[in-house]
C-alpha positions in Angstrom: 27.4 113.5 8.4 25.5 115.9 10.6 21.9 115.5 11.9 21.6 119.2 12.5 20.3 119.3 16.0 20.9 122.9 16.7 20.2 126.4 15.2 23.8 127.8 15.1 26.7 126.6 13.0 29.0 126.4 16.0 26.5 124.2 17.8 26.4 121.8 14.8 30.1 121.1 15.4 29.8 121.2 19.2 27.1 118.6 19.3 28.1 116.3 16.4 30.1 113.4 17.9 33.2 112.4 16.1 36.1 110.0 16.5 38.7 112.6 15.6 38.5 115.5 13.1 35.3 117.5 13.6 35.7 118.9 10.0 35.6 115.4 8.6 32.7 113.5 10.3 32.0 110.0 9.1 28.9 109.1 7.1 26.6 107.2 9.5 22.9 106.5 10.3 20.8 109.6 10.9 19.8 110.5 14.4 16.2 110.5 13.3 16.1 107.0 11.7 13.2 104.8 12.9 14.5 101.4 11.9 11.4 99.3 12.4 7.8 100.3 12.9 4.5 98.5 13.3 1.1 100.2 13.3 -2.4 98.8 13.9 -5.8 100.1 14.6 -9.2 98.7 15.4 -12.6 100.5 15.6 -16.0 99.6 17.0 -19.2 101.4 16.0 -22.5 101.1 17.7 -25.8 103.1 18.0 -26.0 103.6 21.7 -28.4 106.4 20.9 -31.0 106.4 18.1 -29.4 107.4 14.7 -26.3 108.7 16.6 -23.5 106.2 16.1 -20.6 106.1 18.6 -17.2 104.9 17.4 -14.5 103.7 19.7 -11.0 103.3 18.1 -7.7 102.1 19.5 -4.4 102.8 17.7 -1.2 101.0 18.4 2.3 102.2 17.3 5.3 100.1 18.0 8.7 101.4 16.9 12.4 101.0 17.3 14.1 103.4 19.6 15.9 106.4 18.1 19.7 106.2 17.6 22.1 108.0 20.0 25.8 108.3 20.7 27.9 107.3 23.6 30.3 110.2 24.3 32.9 111.6 26.7 32.4 114.8 28.7 35.8 116.4 27.9 37.9 117.7 25.1 39.9 114.6 24.1 41.0 115.9 20.7 41.7 119.5 21.7 39.2 121.0 19.1 37.8 123.4 21.7 34.5 121.4 22.2 33.8 119.2 25.2 30.7 117.5 24.0 31.6 115.9 20.6 34.1 113.2 21.4 32.9 109.6 21.0 33.5 107.2 23.8 36.2 104.5 23.5 34.7 101.3 25.0 37.4 99.6 27.1 37.8 95.9 27.1 37.5 93.8 30.3 41.3 93.4 30.2 41.9 97.1 30.0 39.7 97.7 33.0 41.1 94.9 35.1 44.7 95.9 34.4 44.0 99.6 35.0 45.4 100.7 31.6 42.1 102.5 31.1 42.6 105.1 33.8 39.6 105.7 36.1 40.2 107.8 39.2 42.2 111.1 39.8 45.5 112.7 39.2 47.7 113.7 42.2 51.0 115.5 41.6 50.8 114.3 37.9 50.4 110.7 39.1 47.4 108.7 38.3 45.5 107.3 41.4 43.0 104.5 40.5 39.5 104.3 41.9 38.6 100.6 42.3 34.9 101.2 42.7 34.7 103.0 39.3 36.2 100.0 37.5 33.6 97.7 39.0 30.8 100.1 38.2 31.9 100.8 34.6 32.2 97.1 33.9 28.7 96.5 35.2 27.4 99.4 33.1 29.0 98.0 29.9 27.7 94.5 30.5 24.2 96.0 31.0 24.1 97.6 27.6 23.9 95.5 24.4 25.7 98.0 22.2 28.6 98.7 24.7 29.0 95.0 25.4 29.1 94.1 21.7 31.7 96.8 20.7 34.4 96.6 23.3 37.8 97.7 22.2 36.5 100.2 19.7 35.3 103.8 19.6 31.6 104.0 19.7 29.9 105.0 16.4 27.9 108.2 16.1 24.3 107.1 16.4 25.4 103.6 16.8 23.4 102.8 19.9 19.6 102.7 20.2 16.9 103.6 22.7 14.6 100.8 23.8 11.6 99.8 21.6 8.5 101.8 22.4 4.8 100.8 22.4 2.3 103.6 22.2 -1.5 103.2 22.5 -3.9 106.0 21.6 -7.7 106.0 22.1 -10.4 107.9 20.2 -14.1 108.3 21.0 -16.2 109.8 18.3 -20.0 110.6 18.8 -22.2 111.7 15.9 -25.1 114.0 16.6 -27.4 114.3 13.6 -29.0 117.7 12.8 -31.0 117.9 9.6 -30.7 117.0 5.9 -28.0 114.4 6.6 -25.8 117.0 8.3 -24.2 116.2 11.7 -21.9 117.3 14.5 -19.1 114.9 15.4 -17.6 115.3 18.9 -14.2 113.6 19.3 -12.1 112.9 22.3 -8.5 111.7 21.7 -6.5 110.3 24.5 -2.8 110.1 23.6 -0.6 107.5 25.4 -3.7 106.2 27.1 -1.8 103.5 29.1 -0.3 106.3 31.2 -3.8 107.6 32.0 -4.8 104.1 33.2 -1.6 103.7 35.3 1.1 106.2 36.0 3.8 103.5 35.7 2.8 102.6 32.1 3.5 104.3 28.8 6.9 105.6 29.6 9.2 106.8 26.8 12.6 105.6 28.0 15.1 107.5 25.9 18.3 109.5 25.4 18.3 112.4 22.9 21.4 112.6 20.7 24.2 111.7 23.2 24.9 110.1 26.5 28.1 110.9 28.3 29.6 107.7 29.8 32.7 109.1 31.5 34.1 112.6 32.3 37.8 113.4 31.5 39.1 114.9 34.8 42.7 115.4 33.8 45.7 113.9 32.1 48.5 112.0 33.7 52.2 112.0 32.8 52.5 111.5 29.0 49.1 113.2 28.4 47.0 110.0 28.8 43.4 110.9 29.8 42.1 110.1 33.3 38.4 109.6 33.6 35.7 109.7 36.2 32.7 107.5 36.1 29.4 107.9 38.0 27.0 105.0 37.6 23.4 106.0 36.8 21.0 104.9 39.6 19.2 102.6 37.0 22.5 101.4 35.5 21.2 102.3 32.0 21.8 105.5 29.9 18.2 106.3 29.2 15.5 107.8 31.4 11.8 108.6 31.1 11.1 111.5 28.8 9.0 113.8 30.9 6.7 115.2 28.2 6.6 112.2 25.8 5.8 109.9 28.8 2.6 111.8 29.8 -0.9 111.1 28.6 -2.6 114.0 26.8 -6.2 114.6 25.9 -7.8 116.7 23.2 -11.5 117.5 22.5 -12.6 118.2 18.9 -15.8 119.3 17.2 -16.6 118.9 13.5 -19.6 119.8 11.5 -20.4 117.9 8.3 -22.7 119.4 5.8 
């Protein structure tokens, strides 16, 4: 009912997307669920130096993208929070007819923006979840980030000392693909929520009017700056 993303009670409500009553959220998939995961590793050991084996290991982790919610930037249900209302996914007919209002309000009258309709239709068509759930309110944590492939590399060098004791020097390279090529190893993701439209006003009768700005990539996710970077750590262990 709540994936507890924040440290304060008020934030647990502010950032917990709902279809209506924030005091009665639906039971849905957790924000932290990893639906499918595949892990594999392979190691090669060779004595490049006498009695000092070197081990090279490659680890692969492939997993489903984490869940997230499509939301509206604006307080649709007048609960005092502007980040917890789930996005209603308009049908093609609602967009083509203009019944789903995209544009501005002038003198209490709705003024349509044709470009926004075209862009929102393209955005919906470009996302599997949005395209498959038109005419309904998006589920909390109903959408998913793209599948991610992660490769890590470990180099371990044993250095014998005496009486079967040894030093082991290790070098771990996390997300090694990004080290090999700056365009590889990206974590394309959205954390928790992605605002699709912004409620700019209400027209006569109180019907919401929205504004839509298409992302440059026409997808909700973007590279996670920290998770997409390679990292390296050096370790030393003494066995006795």
